[in-house]
N, C-alpha and C positions, 0 to 999 in steps of 0.2 A: 702400315702395313694391312697387309691384306685379313680380309675377314672373314676369310673361310675357315681357317683352320678354331677359329673362337666360337664361331658360329656354329661347327661342329662337335664342341664341347658342352657347351650350353643345350645343347638340343639333345645329349648325352644324358645330363642328369635328370637321375629318378629319384621322384620322390618318396621318401618312406613314410606314412603315418605313423604319430606317434602312440596313439593309440586315444589321444584326448585332441579333439577337432578344435578344441579354443588354443592348444597349443600349439598346434601347425598353423593357428594363423601368429601366434606370435613369431614364428621360426619361418613364417612368409611362406607356408605351404609346406614342412612338414622337414624331417631328417632329409639328406640328401644316400643313397645307396652305396655304403661303401666308406661311407667319413665313422668316426669318431667323435661320439660328445661326453661330454663332464657332466654331470649332476652332480652339486655341491649344493651346501648346506649343515648346519646345526643339529644337531638331534634332535625326533621329532618331525620334523620339516615336510617329512613326505618324501626321498628320496629313494628307498627300496619300491614307494609305491606306485611312486611314476614309471619305475625302470619293470614294473610288473608290469603296467598299463601296457607298454612298448610290448613287452614280448607275448602276451596276450592278442594284441590285434594282431599280429604274424600268425598267430598260432588260427585265428580268426579267417585269416587270406591262406591257409593251408599252405604256410610254410614253415620252415625250420628252427628251432626256436634251441638256445642253449641258455641253460643257469648257470654260471660262475659266482659262486657264494663264501665268503667265508667267517659269517661271524652269527647266523643263525643254519639248524639243519633243516633238510629239504622238510621235516614230517611239518615241523614248528611255520617256513614260508607260505606252506600248502595251505597249513590249517588257519592263517592268518589272513591269506590273501580269499582264502573262500567266506570269510567274513565278513568280509566289502564285495563281495559280489566277480572277485577276481578269479577267473579260471585257468593255471596255467600250469594243468596237472599231466599234459603231454609234452611239456616241454623235458631237452634231455640236461642233466644236474649234474654240475660239478663240484664238489665239494673241495674246497683248497682250507680248510680249518684243520686246525689240531682236534683229532678224535677222543672218543671219553678214556682212552687209554695212555693218555700222554704222561699223565701224573705217574703210572706204574710203570713207564717204559725207565731202565736204565742204560741208554745207550752213548755210544762216546764214539769219536772218530779222529782216526790217527790221521795223523800229517797233514787233513786236511781242514777248511773253515769249516762248519759246522752252516753259515747264513750259504756258503757258496754249494754244498751239498744243495739244502731245502730251496733253494733258488732253484738249480738244476732239476730240482725233480718238479717242479710246481710249474716251469718252463715245460717240459718235457709233457706232463698230464696237459695241460692246454692244447698245447700242438698235438696230441692226441686225439682229444677230443673234437677237434677242431677237423680235423682230418677225417675222421670217421664216419660223426655227424656230418657235415659241409653244411653251416648252418647259412639262414640269411638272417641273423636277429642273433646279439651276443647281448648278456647285461653282465658285467661284473659289478659285483656286489659285496666289497666295495675295494673300490683298485689298490686303497692302501694296504691290502691285504698283503701285495707283493712289494711294498716297499718296505713293511717290516723286515723282512727275510734279505734286505741287497744291503752289503756292506757298508757301501758312504752314496752318498746323493750320484757322483758320477755312473756308478752301474744303476742305479736306479734310472735316472733318465736313460741312460741306456741300454735297457730291459724296456724301457718302453715304446721305445723308440721304434727297437725290433719288433713289439708286437703290434705293435700300429701298421705297421709294413705288412706286415706277417697278414692281419685281417683284412687291410685294404687291398691288397693284393686278389685276397679270395673273396673281393667282393663282400663282405660281412658287415652290414652296419652295427655299429658297435654303440652302448648309453653307460657306462660307467660314472660308479657313486661314488662319493668322498664327502666323509665328515669334516667339518670344518671347527676349531674351537669356535667360543663363544667370543671371544676375546677380538678375536679378526675373524671377519665376512669372507674371508677370500684365501686364506692360506695357511698352508700345514710346513712341518718342518722342510719338506721336497715340495714343490709349488710349480715344478717343469708344467704339469699333464695340463694346464692353461693352453699356456702356448703350444700344447703339442697336439690338442684338439684342434676340431673343425668347428667345434660349437660349444658355448659354455650354457647353459642352464642355473640358475642359481636362486636357492630357497632360502627363507628367511622367515623367522618367526620373534616378532616382539611385543611383550604383554596379551602375549594367547591370539594376534593376528599374523596370519599366515599369511604371503607376501610371495611370488614370483616373477622372477626380471630377467630376462636373454640379454647378455651383455656382447655377446659373440653369436656370428654364422659365417663363418667364410661361404662363398660365392652366392648365399642368395639374400643376406643380411637378415634385420632380424625389423621387431617393434619396438621400442627402446621406451622404458618407463620400467615401474612398481608398478604389475597388476595384485589383484586379487584370487586366493585361492584355498581351498574350504575342503579337507576331507571330510566326505559325508558317507553311509549306508554304500551308497555304489561305488566307494572311491576319491579319486582325484577330482574336482572340480577347477576349471581357471578361468576367471573371469576378466579376460582386457579390461584396460578402461577405453572409455569411450572417448575417440579423434573424431567429433564432428567434420563433415566433407564438404567440400564447394555445393553449394544447391543452387541451380537453375533458377526454381521457383520465381513466380514474382513476386515481390511482397502485399497480401491484401491487408489495408487495415481495417479491416469489417468491424464494426464496433459490439462488443455481444453484451446484454445487457443482465444486470449483480441480480436484477427482480428487485431490487428497490428502489422506487426515484429520487429519491434523497441522497444514496450512495452512486447514481449514477450521475447525479447534479454535482456531486465530490467531484467527478473523473472525468470532467467532459463529457457524458453520455454512454462512461464504459469502460471496457478495458476490450481492447483491441485484440484479435486472434494473432499468434504467431509473437504473444510478448512474453513478457517476464515481471509479475508481480510480485512484492514483498509487503506483509503488513507485517509490522514490526509494534512490540510497544512489550510493557514488562507481565511479570506474569502476574495472570488473574484477570487481565485488564479487558478481555475481549477477544483477541485474536483468533484463534478457533470459530466461534460464533461467528466472526466477520466472514470467514474463507467460507463456514457454512452455508452463511446467507447468498454467497457467492455462488455458491456448489446448484444450492436450491432455484437461484435465478437463472441458471444455466440452463437445467432441465424444464422451467415452466416457461422457459422459451421453447423451447423444443431439441433443445440440445442434449448430447451425453456428456458423463465424466465419468473419470476416477480418483480416488480421494487412496493415501495412504498414510496410515494417522501412528506415529511413533511413542506418544507418550501418554498412551492411553487404551483401551481396548476400545473395537468398535462399537463394543455392548454400550459401553461408556458415553462414546460419542453420537451414537443415536439415540441414547435417552436425553442427553445433555439437549440436541438438536431438535429433538418432539417437544419437551417440557419449553422448549420455548416459541415453538410453534412452523417448527418446521418439520413437513413429515419425511425425513431420512426413511424412514423402513419400508415406506412405500414406494418411493424412489429406487431404494434398492432391489426388493420383492420384481418392482417392472425391466431390472437390468440398465435402466435411467445410470446408475449411482452404481459404481462397484470399487466396493471400500475395501482396502487389504492394511493389516497388523503386522505393522514389522517391529521385532527387535533390534536393534540397532549391535547388540554386542553379539550377535547370531549371522550377520549379515555385514559382510563388508558392502565399501559404497560401491565395486563396482557390479558387485552381486546384485543389489537393490537396482544400480542403472541400467541392468540388464534386462531385471525383471519389468521395469519399467518402461523400456523400448519393445519389448516382448508383448506387453497388456496392448500398446498404443497400438502397435501393427496389426492386434488384433482386433481389440475393439472403437478405432480411429476417432477418439472422443474428442468431443470442441474443447474440453480444459480438463487440467488435472492439479491436484489441491495435493500438497506435502507438507503436512501439518508436525514438527516443525525443524527448524534448521538444527537445534540443538541436539534433537535425537541422532540428525545426518550426520551433525561434527561427532557423536561418540565412536558412530561404524568405524572414521578414521584415524580413530585414537587421539584426538584432538588436535591431528596436526592441519593448521588453519590453512598455508599455505596448500596442501592436496586438498582439503576441501575446496579451496575455490576454484579448482586444474580440475576436478571432478564434475564438480555445480555446474563448473561452465561447458563442461564438455555436453553434459546431459541435458541441460536446457536449452544449446543449441540446436541438439539434433531436434527437440520438440519444437523449439521455434521455427525450422526448416518445414518441419510437419505442418504447419499453420494449426498449432494447439497453442491455447493460452494456460500458461503456468502459473500459478499460485500458492506462494511457500510462506509461512509463518514463519518469524526471527522474533528470539526474546531477545531484549533488552536488561542492560542491569543496573539499570535507573530506573526508579517509582517516577519519577518527574524528569523534564524536559530532554533535550537532542541531545545529547551527547557526538553521537553519528548514527549516520541513515539506519546502518546494518552491522550487528552483535559481531563479525569478521568482515576482510577487505572485499565483501562481494556487492557491493553497490552499483560497480559498474554495471555487473552482470541486469541488473536490475532494470526493468525499463518505468514501472511505477514502483513506488515505496508510499503505503498507507503508512500511516505513524498513528500509534494511539497513545496517550499520557493521560496521566492523573495529573491534577492540577486544582494548587487550595489557593483557594480566594477566599481572605477574611474569616478563615478558620476553617471554611468548608471546604470536603473533597469532592470536585468532580472529574469527570471522565472529557477528553477530547478529543478527537479525530483527525485528522487534518491530510494531506497532498502533497509530499515534500516534495516529488519527483516524479514527472511524466512526459515520457521524450514526444511523444505523440498529439498532437491540440492542446488546448485550453484547458482550464480547471479551474476549481476553485478553490484559491489560493489561503481562504480564512479556518481559522480553526473553528470547530462546533462543539457544541456538547452534544453529548452522547448518554445514551445509558444501554443496559440489560434489560427486559422486562421478560415477565413468562407469560407465553403467550401470544408477545410479537415481537421477539429476538432483539437485534440491533434498531435502537429507534432514537436517529441522529435528529436532533434538537435546533435553538437556534445559534448561529454565529457568535463567538466571544470577540467580539466587537468591542465590549467595554474595559477588557482584558489586553494587556497588552506581558512579552517576556516570557511567553507559554515555551517557549523553543530553549531559553537557555534555564528555565525551571524554575526562574523565580518570577513569577505572575504577577503584577502589580494592577490596582483597578486603574484607569485613565481618566477619572475624577483625580485621583493624587496625584498625578502631572498636571493638569490645569489649576486645583487648589496651590500647588508648589510656586506654578509660575506666576499666580494673583500674588503669592506671599514678596514676591522676588519683585 
C-alpha cells in the first residue's frame, strides 16, 4: 500500500487544546479538529466544567463557540462558571430545555407523534445556530437531552449519526456530556454514543475522590489508566499518574552520610544517591526522628533536602526535632531544608507526586523525606495496588535524578517483623531500616537493624537504641545476648545454653 495518502491524512490532523494542558497530555496532544468527544460520569464529577474549559480555550484563541444546554439556564451557567474563574460570556448559547412556561401550556398535537414534533424542532434549532454562527467549537450539555425526545433507540442513534456527520462536515470540534447512573459507570438506556464518538473521557467519584480516564481516542491514542482530578477555585485540575521514562544516566552509588556515625556504620557507610530507603516500625518507635536525623545529616554535609509531612504539622515536626537537638528551624530558614505539610484527604496521590517532582525540579535536592506512607495511602483511598504503582512511578523518577528518597512506614505489630513493609512495596526499597520494641525478662527496649540493603555490606545485627532529649537518636550496643527479635519472641541466649547443658 502506498504511504502517500496516509501521510497526507496524518499531516492534516489539527490539534485543538481542551483548555486543560494535563488533559491534552492524556489525549496525546489534545482533541482533533472536527471530531466529536463524549465526556461522561456520575453527577458532580465535573463534566460541564470540563466542557466549559474547552469553550473558554476557544474564546481565548479568538474562535467562535456555541454552548447547547438543556438543564441549566444561561444565567446560571455563567454565574457558576464565573465563580470558578471561567469566562464564557462571549459564547453563543442555545437552550434546548423546557422553558418556565412549560407547565402553563396546554398544547395538543393532532395526528402526529409529540416526540417527532419535538425532535424536529430541536434538530432545526441546532442546525440553524450552527449555520448562522459557523462555530469552531460546540459543547452539548447534555447530549441526553436529545435522547429524551426520540421515540426509540433506533431513532436516537440515527439522529446522533446525522448530527455528528453534520458537525464533522463543517469541521466543528464537539464535546458532549452525559450523566451515567451510579450503578453503571459506562452506560445509560441508549449507549451508542460511545461507539459513535471519536474519543471518550470518563470521570468518576469514589468516596469523595475524583478520577479521570481516557479509554478511547481515535487517531492519536491516549495515556491509559486512572488519573487524579480536582475541582478548585480555578476550575478543573488534572494530575496524570507518573510514568517513569527510560533514563540513560550512569548510576553513581555515591554514599550520603546520615550525619551520625553509628547509623552510618549500620548502613555500611550511609545511603546511596538514587536509592529508596524505608524506615519501618510501630507507632511511637522513632521513625520520624530517624528520618529527621538523616535530613539533618544531609544538610550538615553541605546538601539540601525536601521534607513532606503527612501525619503532623510542620511546627510540631520542627519542635520535636529541636527538642532532640536537631536545628530544623535554622536549616529551614537557610533554605537547606524545605518542609511541606500535606493533607492526604485534600490531595490525590497524583497531585502530591506532581508537587514533589515540581519542587525537585526547582530545588534539585540531594534527599527527599516522605513522612509517612500511611498518609500517602489515605490519599489513595486505601487501594494498595494503586499505592504500589504510584509510589513506584514517583520514586523511580526521583531515583533517575540521583535523589535519595527516605520514607517512613508504620508496622501493625509492636514487636517482631512480620513483613518488611506494611504494603507490597518492599521491592521498591533499596534499603530497609526496621525499628522494633523488644521485651526481654520483663524489660522493654528498642531495637534498630538493617533488614535489606541492595548495595554494599551492612551490619546485620540489631542494636539497642533510645531517643534522648538534646541528643535525638542514640544507637547503643548490639543485641548479641538476645535471639528471636525478628520473630517477636526474643529470648536471652543464656537460656539456650542452659537448656543445652540440661540436656
